[in-house]
N, C-alpha and C positions, 0 to 999 in steps of 0.2 A: 338159248337155242337147244333144240332137241338133240339127244346124242344119236349115234348111228342106229342102235337098235330101235329107237322111238320111231326114227324116221323110216325104217324100213315096215314097222308095224303100222305106221300112220298111211304109208302109200298102199299096202295090203288092204287095210281098212277103208280107204277110199275107193280102191278098185271094187272091193266087195260092196260097199254101199250104192256105187253107180250100178253096178249089176242088179242089185235089188230094186233101185228107183226107176232104172231104165233112163236116167238121166246121164248124159255124158259129164266125166269128172272135169272140174276147171284145171288148166294147167299150171304148173308151179313155173315161177321164173327162175331160170338158173342162176344160183349164187345169192338169191334174195333170202333176207332173213325173216324168219315168221314172228313178227313183232306182236308184242301184247298191245290189245286195243280195247279202250273202255269208250263207250257210247252212252252218252248221258241226255236223255230227252225229257224234256218238262212240257206241261200242257198249258196252253194258252198264254205263253211267255212272249208278250209283244218285244218287237225288236229293239225297242229304245229303253225298256225297263231294266237298265243296269246303270250302277252309280256313275261310270264314267262317261255314260251317254246323257245323263241328266234329263231322262223321259220326265221326271218330276224331280225337282231340286232336293228333296228329302229322302230319295232312292238309297239305300245301303247294301251293296253288294261286293264288299270287299275281295272276296275270292275270285268272284268272275272277272273284276277289275285286274286282279292279278294274273288271271289266266291271258287278259288281251296284252298286257305288259310281256309276258314270258313267252307267249306264243303268237297266233294271229288272230285278228279280228276280221271275219268275213262280213264286211259291211254291207253288201247286197246280197244277203241269203233270203230264199222265198220258198215256199211249198207251191205245189202246183194245185192243190185244192185245200183251202182253209177249212178243214174239218178232220176230227179226230181220225177216225177209222181209214178214210181215203188217204190221208197224209201219212199215216203209219204204215200203210201197206205199200205206198210208193217209196218210203224209207227201205223196207225190207225186200223190195223185189225191183228196184231200179226203174219203174215203169210208171208212166200215166194211169191215172184211174180208169180211163175208158180202156186201158189194156188189161189191167188186173182185176177191174169188175166190181171192186169194193167201193162204190160210190157213195155211200151213205153209212150212218151209224147202225145200221138194222141189217144190212146185206152179210150173210154167211161168206166165208172163205171159200172161193171156187175149189173143187177137186183139182189136184194135181198142181197147186201153187207152190213155187219154189221161194223159200227165204232164205237171203245169202249167208245166215249162220250155217245152214246145212252143208254150203260148201266148205266153211270153215271146219266144221266138225270134221268132215270126209278127209280133209287135210291134215288132221291130227290136233286140232285146237279143242282144248276145254271150253265149253260154251255155258253161258248162263243168262237167262232171262229173268229180271227181278222187276216187278212193278206192274204198271197198267198196261194191259195188251188191247183190250176194247176192239176187237174184231169179231164179228159173229154174235156179239152181245149177249147171247144166254150162256156162255160156257167159260170157265176159266182154266179150262183143262189143259195140262202141257201141251205145247206144239212143237212140231217137228224143227230139228236142228239145235235143241238144247239139252244139254247134260243136267243143268240145275234150271229148276222152275219154280218162282215164286210169285203168284199173282193173286187176282180177286176178280170177283164179278163186276161187269159192267166198268162204272166209274169208281168202285170202291168207297170207302169213308176215310175222313181224316182221323176219327177218333174210332175204337174198337166198336163193332156191331155184330149183329148175329151171324152174318155171311162168313166173316173171318177172312182167311188166306187159304190159298190152295198151294201147298208144299209138295212139290214133285208128286201131285197127284192125291195128296191126303189133306183134308180139311184141318187146318191148325187154327186155334184163335188168334185174333190180332191183339197184340199186348199193348200197344201205346200209339203215339202220334205216328202216322203213317210215313211221314217223310223220314223220321229217324229210324223207324223199324227196317224200312226197305233198305236204309243205308247199312244198318246192322247186318242185313243177309248178304250185302254187296260185299262188305269188308271181310265177312266170313268166308265167302267164295274166294276173293284173292288170296287170303291167307291159307287156303287149303291147298293152293297150287304149289308144285315144286319147282325150283329154279329152271329146270330144263323144260318145262312144260308151258308151251305158248298157250294163251286163254284170250278169250273174247268175253267182255262183260257189257250187257246191255241193261242199264239202269234206267228205268222208265217211270219217272215219278207221276204220282197223281197231281202233286201241285204243278201250277198254282190255278188249277180247276176250280170254277164256282161250285157250290158256294165257298167263298175263301174263309178259311178257318186258320189262323196263324197257330203256332205254338204257344204254349202258355206262357213261356219265356219272352216272346214277342208282341204279345198282345198289347194293344194300346200304345205301342212304340210311336206312332205318328199321330196320334189323337190331336196334337196341337199344331200341327203343320198345315201348310196352306197348299191346297190343290189348284193348280192352274187349269182352268177349263181350256178345251181346245177350241179355236175361234171358229173352226169348220162346224160346231155345234149349233151356230146360228141357223134358223129355218130360211132366212131370206138375206139379202144383201151381198155384199161383196165376196163374202165366203162360200156362197151357194148359188152361183151364177149358172144358170141352164140346167139345174139339178133334174134328173128324170122325176116322173111321177112317182115311181114305185118307191125311191128313196124316201120322198116327202111322206109318203103314205106310211111308210114303216116307222116313222118317229113315233106314230100312236100305234105301237104294235108290241107284241112279246120282246122283240130285239130293238126297241126304240127308246129314246130319252125320256119321251112323255108318259110311256106305260110299261117301263122295264120289267120283264119277267111277270107282267100283268100285276104291278105292284106300285108303291110309293118309293121305291128304292132310291136312296140319295147317291148320286155317283161319286162326289166327293170321298164319302166314308166308303163306298165300295172299293175305289181305287187304294185307299189308305190300308184295308184289311188285305187287298192283294199284294201290296208291298210288303207287309208283315209277314203274309204266307210266304213269299219269295225268300224271305231271311233265312228259314230253315233249309231250303234248297242250297242257298250258297253256302252255308255250313257244311251241308252234305259234300259238296264238291271239296271243300276244304279238307274233310276227313279221308276222302279218297286220296287226295294228292298226298297227304302225310302218311298214310299206309304205304303208298308206292315209295315214297323217300325211305322209310325204314327198310323196305324190302331191296332197296338199291335199284329200284325199277323205274324213278321219277322221270328221268331225261329219255329213257329208251321207250317208254310207253306213249302210244298215240292216245291222247284223250281228246274227245269231239264232245262239244256241248250244243245243243240246239233246241228250239221250241216246236212242236208239232203243228202250231199256226199262231197266228197273232191275235190280237184282241182290241177291239175298239171301246173307248171310255167316252163316248159322245161325239166322236169325230162323225161329220156328216149327219149329225143328229142319230146315230146308231150306236149300239153296243153289241158285244159279242164278236163273231167272226163271219165267215161264209163269203163275204162280198170280195171283189177284186181290188179294193182299195188297200193302199200301203200298209194300213194299220192291221189289216186283217191277213194278208197274203205275206206279209214281210216278217221274219222271225230272227231272234238272236242266234250267232252260230261264232263259236269259238273253237280253237284248235291249238294244241300244245304237244310238242314233242321237239326238244332241242336237239335230238340226234338227227332228226329230218330238216328242220326249218329254223331259222333264228327266231328271236322273239321281237316283240314289238312292231310285227309287220301289219299292213292292212291289205286285204284282198278286196279289190274294188269290183272285179267282174262278178256277173250274176251267177251265184251258187244256188243250187236246188236240194230239195229233200231225194230228188232222183239221183244226185250224186254220192250219196252216202255209201251205197252199196259197192260201186266200182272203187271208190277211195278205200274203204276198209279191206277189200280184196287185194288191192295193190299194196297196202301197208303190211298184208300177211304173206307177201309174196306171190300172190296168185293172179292170173289173168283173168279178166272179167268175161263171162260168157256172151255170147253174141246175142243181139236183140235188146238190149237195154237201152233206155232213153237218157241215161245219165252218163256222167264223165268223171273221171279220177281228178280230184282238185289239188292233189297234193303238189303238183308243179306249181300251181298258182301261189300256194303257200311259201313254196321255195324261191318265188319271186321270177320264174322262168316264163318267158312269151311264149304260149302255145296256142293252138287254134282253139277257140273257144266260142262259146255261143254268143250272137249278139242280141238275142230276144228270147224270151221265155213264154211258153204256153201255160195260161190259167184256166181252170175249169170247174165248173160247179155246177150240180144238177139238182134241179128243184126237189123239194122233200114235202110230201104230204103234211109231215109233222109241224114244218114250219114254212107255211105256204106265201109269207111275205117276201121271201127272196127268190126271184126267177132262176131259171137255168141261164148261165152265162158262160162266154168263153172270152178270154183276154190275151192279149200281146203285149207283155211288158218289154219294152225295147229299152236301149239305152238313154234315149230321149223322150220318146213319146210312149204313152201308154194307150191302147185301143181297147174297149169293151164292148162287146156285141151280146145282146140280150136276145133269147129265143122263147117265141111264145107269148110275147106280150106286146101291146101297142103302146110304145113308148120310145124314148130317146135312147140311142146308143151313147157312148162318152169317148171322149179323146182329151188327154191331159198332156201338156208340156211339162215333163217333170224337172226339166232344167230351170224353167221360169216359174214354175208352179208347183213346187214338189208337195204342197198340202192337198192338191188336187181340188182346187176351189172353182176353176172357171172351166166349165165343158166346152171344148172347142170344135165339136163333131159336125156343126153346121158352118164354119167357117170356110168360104169358098177357096180361099188360098191354101187351105188344108186338106183339100179334098183329094189331092194325089198322095198325101200320106195316108189318108183313110182307106183308100183303095189299095195302097201297097200293103199295108199292115193286115187289111182284111185277106188279100190274096195270101200272105205269107202264114197267117192264121190258119187257114184251111189247107195250105200246103202241108203244115205239120200235121194236122188231123188225118189228112189222106196217107201221109207216109206212115202214120202210126195206128192205122186202122181205126180211127176215131169219127168216122162218118156216120155212125149210127149210135144213138143214145141207149144206153142199158135202161130197162123197165123192170121193177119188181113189184110184187104184191104189197099193198098197203100194210104198214104196221105200226103199232103204238098210237098215242094220243095226237091230237091237232091243237096247236096253239093258234088260235085264228081271231081272238078277241082284239076290239077296239074299244078305248075308253069314250063313253058317250059325252063326256063333257071336255074333251080335249080336242085337238085339231080335226078339222073335217078332211074329206077326200080332196086331194090335190087337184087343181085345175089341168086340162090338158095343155102341153106346151104350145106357145104361140106358133112355133112352126107348123103345128097340125091344123091351124084354122084358117084353112084357104078359103078363097072367095068363091061363091057359087059362079059356075058358068051361066053366060046369058043365052 
């Protein structure tokens, strides 16, 4: 905890910073302890890719499994846009993409955007960002709110390349495997902090983003293992009832199983490399926990682990993310802090990337500023009954770079998920998540469920209306276009039978 002199200087610094930014300072909660916080973000880590969940029987994540035992597993964690930049911006702002305006991977950060580490820094925290930033695309320069900065351009590289790293504004060569090197920087930051100095560390791994490249010590670990293909990979039949045309057509595209990344990529081998790449991340978390233990801070530090979006490995005939299906928008989330909540718990409520900002501010003893879309989920981790959302808005805006996925808005409720597409002549979707968790049978045209569709549509637009989301951001075209189809694979899907009406006489 800060001593009296540090607290006074912190308060003065916060007042001065607020005056300089024109932003009112967040208020401190009386008597609250400014707790150390570590937020670990991974890239494209799907919700079930952890050993204890057996997403595939051969997965090995012993440290993440330990976090679930010693902390809480947030079982129903989601992102509100399953795409790197929008999701990361929602984490840092506590707002939906249509509010923070970073709706794709090319859009620069709007002037005046406030990230929650700025509030922490103004309250006296030492702050660090280490890893993949990936907002604004063209820059790796230090961003507001961080005392320590280690990043790289765009996606970065698993192994050293000419761009190297940006360390506090200076170009520094990358020395080795990126997951290990980022962890080294993270541990160095922690070990530099004095015992009375509260700190916030945001460790943002490149892994497990494609193309998956495991560390040498993990390469080939799962070569002899058997990958269990998802049953919804089927193009027709019971696993693909009333599937929209665009989904069927995407099978033969950059993000489909028939022409993945315009190649002959083998999905089974691809997943095995993914699982091997994840192993270094698991070890990274272990190194962090061990360092906290040595410093006597293990049980007092709030450690949160999550993915920036999910990733499909053949579900619905698709790969990658962007869609409103569970494999895309659902993410792993674990939290550990024995001083705040008991271990071995499971949070069943729907928690989102929007909730990271208010949760971290609460752990720091700060009141969240007005106007956020997220909530503090610490009471849920403590097993308390609190007012909580009964549904979550999902949004994705069409990208020219990947034109095969349309603009969509979805409402993910406790039982049903409603997906509404914009600008295409196709079916919307409705799934009963209780009876059909794999989302195999689209119920959108079931007459008995018409009231459910109507109610969820109204709720979706109510959320959009209340959060200034009734206009869609539009930005100039940037980057290339992945629009090819393979001439020897599936042809265009036919129109749904529901659209084949009889002509009037």
